[in-house]
Structure formats: C-alpha cells, structure tokens
Backbone as numpy.savetxt, mean C-alpha at the origin, in Angstrom:
# Nx Ny Nz CAx CAy CAz Cx Cy Cz
8.36 9.76 26.03 7.43 10.16 25.01 6.07 9.54 25.33
5.04 10.35 25.27 3.69 9.86 25.54 3.09 9.26 24.27
2.00 8.55 24.42 1.32 7.96 23.27 0.85 9.04 22.30
0.38 10.16 22.83 -0.07 11.26 21.98 1.08 11.84 21.16
2.25 11.95 21.76 3.41 12.48 21.04 3.87 11.52 19.94
3.79 10.22 20.20 4.24 9.27 19.20 3.32 9.22 17.99
2.04 9.58 18.16 1.09 9.59 17.05 1.01 10.94 16.35
1.69 11.95 16.87 1.54 13.31 16.36 1.94 13.45 14.90
2.92 12.70 14.42 3.40 12.85 13.04 2.62 12.01 12.03
1.78 11.11 12.48 1.09 10.21 11.53 0.22 10.91 10.51
-0.56 11.94 10.83 -1.36 12.58 9.77 -0.50 13.11 8.62
0.64 13.69 8.93 1.53 14.20 7.88 2.14 13.05 7.08
2.49 11.98 7.76 3.07 10.83 7.07 2.04 10.20 6.14
0.83 9.99 6.64 -0.21 9.37 5.82 -0.61 10.25 4.64
-0.58 11.55 4.81 -0.90 12.46 3.71 0.17 12.42 2.62
1.41 12.12 3.00 2.51 12.10 2.04 2.62 10.80 1.26
1.95 9.75 1.73 2.04 8.45 1.08 0.80 8.24 0.23
0.95 8.24 -1.10 -0.23 8.06 -1.95 -0.68 6.60 -1.98
-1.91 6.36 -1.59 -2.48 5.02 -1.64 -3.76 5.08 -2.47
-3.91 4.14 -3.35 -5.12 4.09 -4.17 -6.06 3.03 -3.60
-7.30 3.39 -3.42 -8.29 2.48 -2.84 -8.46 1.24 -3.71
-8.39 0.09 -3.09 -8.61 -1.22 -3.71 -7.50 -1.64 -4.67
-6.38 -0.94 -4.69 -5.25 -1.37 -5.50 -4.27 -2.13 -4.63
-3.60 -3.07 -5.23 -2.58 -3.84 -4.53 -1.46 -2.89 -4.08
-1.08 -2.97 -2.83 -0.03 -2.09 -2.30 1.37 -2.52 -2.77
1.52 -3.75 -3.21 2.82 -4.21 -3.66 3.13 -3.74 -5.08
2.16 -3.89 -5.99 2.41 -3.53 -7.39 1.69 -2.25 -7.79
0.98 -1.62 -6.85 0.21 -0.39 -7.08 -0.83 -0.58 -8.18
-1.39 -1.76 -8.24 -2.46 -2.03 -9.19 -2.00 -2.38 -10.60
-0.69 -2.51 -10.80 -0.18 -2.83 -12.13 -0.26 -4.33 -12.44
-0.24 -5.17 -11.41 -0.29 -6.61 -11.62 1.07 -7.24 -11.87
2.10 -6.40 -11.95 3.45 -6.90 -12.20 4.39 -6.46 -11.09
5.33 -7.31 -10.74 6.33 -6.91 -9.75 7.51 -6.25 -10.47
8.56 -5.94 -9.74 9.71 -5.22 -10.31 10.42 -6.01 -11.40
10.28 -7.32 -11.41 10.94 -8.15 -12.42 10.02 -8.43 -13.61
8.91 -7.70 -13.72 7.93 -7.89 -14.79 7.32 -9.28 -14.79
7.26 -9.86 -13.63 6.56 -11.12 -13.47 5.27 -10.85 -12.73
4.37 -11.77 -12.73 3.09 -11.59 -12.06 3.27 -11.33 -10.57
2.60 -10.30 -10.08 2.68 -9.94 -8.67 2.14 -11.08 -7.81
2.90 -11.47 -6.82 2.50 -12.58 -5.95 1.39 -12.19 -4.99
1.30 -10.91 -4.63 0.31 -10.49 -3.64 -1.10 -10.38 -4.20
-1.24 -9.98 -5.45 -2.58 -9.85 -6.03 -2.81 -10.86 -7.15
-1.86 -11.76 -7.36 -1.95 -12.78 -8.41 -2.12 -12.16 -9.80
-1.57 -10.96 -9.97 -1.59 -10.31 -11.28 -2.86 -9.54 -11.60
-3.82 -9.52 -10.69 -5.07 -8.80 -10.96 -4.93 -7.30 -10.73
-4.03 -6.90 -9.83 -3.87 -5.50 -9.47 -4.86 -5.06 -8.41
-5.79 -5.94 -8.05 -6.83 -5.61 -7.07 -6.45 -6.20 -5.72
-6.61 -5.40 -4.67 -6.32 -5.84 -3.32 -7.45 -6.75 -2.84
-7.23 -8.06 -2.93 -8.23 -9.02 -2.50 -8.02 -9.47 -1.05
-6.97 -8.95 -0.41 -6.60 -9.43 0.91 -7.06 -8.51 2.03
-7.62 -7.37 1.71 -8.04 -6.43 2.75 -6.88 -5.68 3.35
-7.19 -4.90 4.36 -6.15 -4.06 4.97 -5.31 -4.84 5.95
C-alpha cells in the first residue's frame, strides 16, 4: 500500500466525525465526564485549552 492509498479514506472519515471548534474532545464541551464528575481534560470548563 502506498502513502497515497493509506490516506485515501481520511476525508470521508473526518467528515463523519463531528468535532466542534474549541470544545473539549473528551466531554464535547459539557464539562462533565461519563460519571457526571468534572472532566479531567478541560477541568470542567468545556473549553479545549490544550490545543490540537
């Protein structure tokens, strides 16, 4: 498989995954994790302070 072939599916994959700009990718901007405790990645703010 060439490098071009391995990247061929990425546009479709990225289009299928909804990402909100500046929202925490762990809690999706809610500030809470699955256990209803404060999200450890954004410290409960819901804002992505860590960059990409």
